[in-house]
N, C-alpha and C positions, 0 to 999 in steps of 0.2 A: 312340746309337751304344760310347759310351763305355762303357756297361757291356758292350754284347756285345765289344767291342774287349778289355776287360778278362777276359771270361771263354773268349773263345776263344785269349785267353795263357794264362790257367790251365789250360783243356782239353788245351794243347800239352805245357804242363809234366808236367801229370800223368800223359800219355800217355809221354812221355820219361822221366820216373822208372818208369813202370811195365817201360818195357823197357830201362832200366840195370838194374833191380833183377833182370829175368829173367834178364840176361847175368850174373847171381852166380850163378842160382839158388835166388833168393828170392822171396817174394809181394812185388809192390810196393802202392803205397797205394790205385789202383782197387779189387785183388785182396780185400784187407782189409778196405776198407769196404765190398763187397759182403757180405762175412762175415756182417758184424756184420747185416744183415740177417735173418736167421736164428739165428746160432750165437750163443755166449755174446760179446759185449762187451768189450773192453780194459776201458773205465773207463766204467760207468754214469752217473758223474758229469759226466762231459764231455759224455755226451750230453744229459742234462735239462739242463745249463747251455749247451748250443748251442739246446735247445729254448725256453729262457729268452729269449735274445738275438732268434727269431722272433718271438717271440710279442710284441715288443714293435710289429708294425704290424697288429695283433689290436686287436680291441674287446676290453673287460672280459668280456661273454659267451662271443665268442669264445676268449678267454685258457682261462674254466674248463673249457669244452668240449675242446680241447685239450690241457689237462693232465689232465684224466676221460680221455680217451680214449688218452691213451698210459700211465695208472695201468692202466686195463683190460688194456690188450695186453698189458704187462707180469705181470701177476695168470697170465694165461692163458700165457703162457711158461713162468713159474714151476712151475705147476701140469703144464707136459707133463714139462719139467724133471726135476723130483720124483718123475713116476711113471715115468722113464725110468734114474733113478739118475745123472742131473746133480747137478753144484752150483748152491745158487741163485744168481743174477746177475738183472742188472737194466739196464736199457737199448735193449733193442731197440724198444718202444713210443714212445720220444720220436723216434728216428729214423723208425718209419715214421709217428708225424703229421709229422714235417718233410714227408719224401717227399711225403704224404698232401696238404698245404697247398701242395707246389707243381705237384700234379697237376692241384688244385682250380683253380688260377689259371690256370693254361694252358687247362684247358675252359672257364671258366666266367666268368672276369673278362676287362673289356677297359681300356685306357687307363690312366689313374694309379693307379689299383686296381690294375692287375696288376703296375705295373712296383713298386710301392709293397710287394706282397706277396714279389715275384721278390727285391728285395733284401733282403727280411727272409729270407730260405730260403735265400739266398747269405751272408747273415751267418752264421747257423749253419750252412752245409754249409762255409763256409771254416776253423771253428773244427775241426769233427771230420778235415775232409781234411787240413786244415795240420799235426795229429798225426799222421795216416798218414802224409802224408812226409815231415816227420820221423823217424819212427820207420824210415822206407825208408833214407832217408839216411845217418844213424848205419851203418846194416847196412852201405851201400857204403863210406863212409870206412872201416871196417874191415878190407875186402879189397883196396880199391885202393891204401892208404896202409902198406905189410908194417912199417915202421920208424915209430917216433912221436921225437918232439923235450923229450919229459921233462929228459933231462940239462940242455938248456940252459935249460929254464924254471925248474927248481927252483934252477939256478946263480942265476938270475936274481933267483930268490925273496928268495935271502939279503937282499938291499938293503933287503926289508919284513923282515927277520926271522923267516922261515919260517911264518908265521900258521896256516897249515893245521895244521901241529903244535900249536902252544897250543890253537887252539882243537879240534882232535880231543881231545887231552886233556882238554878243557872241557866237550867233552857226553860222553864217558866218564864222568867224575867226576858229572854228572846225573842220572845214572841211566837208567833206563826213561821216566821220564814228559817227561824232555828230548827224547831222543831219540825218541821217537814222538811228541812235539808237533812237532820240526823236521821229521821224514820227513812227518808230512801236509803241510805248510807247503811242502816242498818238492815233495810231489806233485801237490797241488793250487794250483799257480801259476795253472792258464789259468781253476778255477775263483774264487778271487780277481780275476781280471783281466774277469770274466762281470761278478759284482758291481760294479764300478766302470762299465764300459761299458752296465750296466744303466741306474745314473743317470743317464749321461750321453743315454741316448736316453728317458728315458722319457718323455716328451712327442710323441716321435713318431708315435703315434695319431694325437692329437690334432691336430697340426699338419701331418700326409699331407708331411712331409718328413722328411729326415736331416739332422743335425748336418754343417756342412763339412767338422770333423772330430773326430774321436773316439778311444778305447785300441785300437780294431783296427786299423786304418788301422797306427798305428805299433806293434803286432805284429807285423804281417801283414809288413810288410816287415825289421824286425828277422828275424823267420823267415826271410825270403827274402835276404838277404844274409848272415847269419852264418854257416849251414851250408857257404858255399863258402871261408871261410877254416879252416875246417877241415882241407881240401886243403893249405892251404897253410902251416898250420902243426899237422902233427897232433898232439895230447897224450891221456893218457888220464887222467892224474891221478894223484896220489901215492897212493892206496889201491890202485893197478893196478901203478904203477913201481914206488912203495918200500913197498907194506903187503902183506899176506898172499892178499889178493884176485888179486894179480895171477899168482900161483901160481908155477911154476918160470920165468916169463918177467920176472918182479919181477927188480929189483936186488941187492935185500935187503929182508927186511923189519923195514925202519926206522920207518916210520909208524906210529903217531903218539909214539911213546916215545921216539924219537931222533935228532935231528937228521942227516942223510945227512954227512958228507964232500964236499970237492969232490975230484970224482972227472975223470975222462976225458970231455969234451965230445965224444960221437959221437951220431947218431941210435943208436936201441935199437930192434933187432926186439924186434915183438910181434907179441901171437896174431892171428888172421882174425877174432874177433869182438868185443871189446869198441870202444866207439865211439872214435873220435879229436875227442872234442866239448870240450875246455877252455879252449882259444884263440880268440875272447874268451869268457868265460862270460856266455849266453847267458841263463841264468836271473838273474845279476846285472842282464842291460840288461832284461829283462820286468820284474824287480822295479822298480826305476829308472823304467821307465816307468807301472808302476802307480802309486808314488807320486807321480810329477809329475800323472798324472791328477786322482787323489783329490782334490788339492789346492783343487780346484774345488768339492769338495764339502761336506756337513755336518761337524762338527765329529765324530762318530762314524765317519765315512769315513777322513776325513785322518788319524785314529787307525788304523784299522786298514790304511791302506795305509803308516804307517812302522811297524807292526808286522809287515806282509809283507815290508818293504825290509831290515828288521832281521832277522827269523829267516830270510829267505832266505841271505844274506851267511852266518850261522850256521853253516845246513846246509851249504850249497855247501864251506866250509872245513871246519867239524867233521863230516862226514863222508867227508873226502878226494877228495873228488870236484873238486876244484879250488888250485889255488897262489892267493896274494894277488896275484901280477901279472895272471891271469884275470881277477882280477873288478876292477882298476882299468881294465882295457882295456875290459869289458865296460861300466862305467859310462859312459865317453867314446865308444864305440859307442854307446849308448841316446841319450844325448846330442844326438848329431852327428846320428843319423836324426831325431828329435823337431824339431831345431832344425831340419830343410831341411825338413820335412812344414810346420811353419809358415811359414815363409819359402816355401814355395809358392804355399800360401790368401793369404800377403800379396803377393804379386807380384815376390818374389827382389827385396825392400829392399838397401842397404849393408849393416844389420848381421846379415841372414840368410844373406846371403853369406861374409860374413867369420866369421861363427860355424860355418859349415858347412865352410868352409876349415881354421880353427882346427883342429877336432876332425878331421876327415881326417888333416891334418898330424902331429898329436899322436899320433894313432891309430896312424899308420905308422910315425914314428920309434919307436914301442914296439916293436912288431914288430918294427924292425928290431934292436932293440939287444936285445931278450930274445934272437936269432938270432946278432947276430955278437958281442957284447960282454959275453954271460953271464958270463964271467971276469972281468973287472973289476968288474961289477957286484956279482959276492960280494967280490971282493977289496975293495973302498971302500964298503960297504954306508951308512955315514954322508954319502957324496956323491950315491950312485945315490938311495937312498931319500928322502930329501925330497927329490931332481929327480923321484921320478916322483909323488909327492903332489901337489906344486907343478904339474908340468903337469897334473892330473887338476883339481886345484882351480880350474888356469885355463882350460879347459873349463867348469866348473861356475858358475864367477863370468857367464863370457861368457854363459850360456845364461840366467843368473839376472837378468846383466844388460838383453839383447836383450827376455826376456819383461816387468820392469818396464819398459821404453822403450811395451812394446806396451800397457799397463795399469800406468798411473801411481798408479793410484785404492787406498785401505787397504782392510783390515777388509772387512765386507759389501759397499760400494761395489765393492771389486776382484773378488769374487767372483761378481757379478754382471756384470761386464765379463769377466768369463772364461768364461761360460757362449759355447759354440759359436756362433758366426754359423749360420741355418741357409737349405739352400739347397731 
């Protein structure tokens, strides 16, 4: 009944997003996802990552058959596309296999096997449909919020020393190698999440049940709650508001060479195309979640999680997509959500409730300060900069302390204890 209720809510949400997108003359998530059954996918890597998630419920023989079928279908699509003069793409085969497994489960399976298979299919579709829903929501933000709050955010960012300008110059100096590496990390964040999730779900086909808590839950909740804040605090980022990518809508082409002087603090009219997706930085939130969940894995996975977090922070700042204040807000946002999910699994004990209240309060104070105190933050950076870092550090400390209370054992014993409880 729980899974049926979740599926019903998800369906209503998708239909609502489809209607909202159509209201602005845009294709919604249902339309764009249906198109990828036949037409060129936007991200073949994402579709194969979703197939990997679905395969955690399959036996090894079924996994080889599923992967072989996906590759075979993609070869057929590739031959047809080349024959008609279209560009080479891949990913349709993965989507076909996921949908085929859903149909097979509904027709041939019953009982626990049916439930497990549908959970695997749902896990895969959550990833691809979530991406489409996010894309539609970003387009809606650009239509619904004609003015952006970048002047406020940029002024508040003076308290942190305008890190986007500094990192932007460093990325430019790194040349094409550094730029391409960070660009790949930034774009393929979902693939990194799948790698961590596959490790967490590696025993599902043997145990015949899913862990109580895993990375997909945190990813999904961040993706559901975060975009709503875009409407409350619409910002486009320094590369658009203060750089050449903003065209005639930009204040000037300051980024990343010159820190802009403190000007008039008022909403900035902007185009109806650029997403208002900066506050908070959800890339930072998701990378933080990947880092946290990778801590329970082997050394290579922990190193990869650390690299992805650092590289994502560098990309978000170095490409001018975010201000520094976006990143600290995104980190607090992620820790609060992760702490809330863990508290829910434990039964909402006192440390969990206090952590969620603490994180929510710090996040709210940050947003209010960015909007109503940016002038003071810019005028007194040596006061407000440390305060921002202290507030963020307090949430990190609270999260770590709560986690250590749950798992006080060190080293390998701690990692064994951190393995999610199976249900």
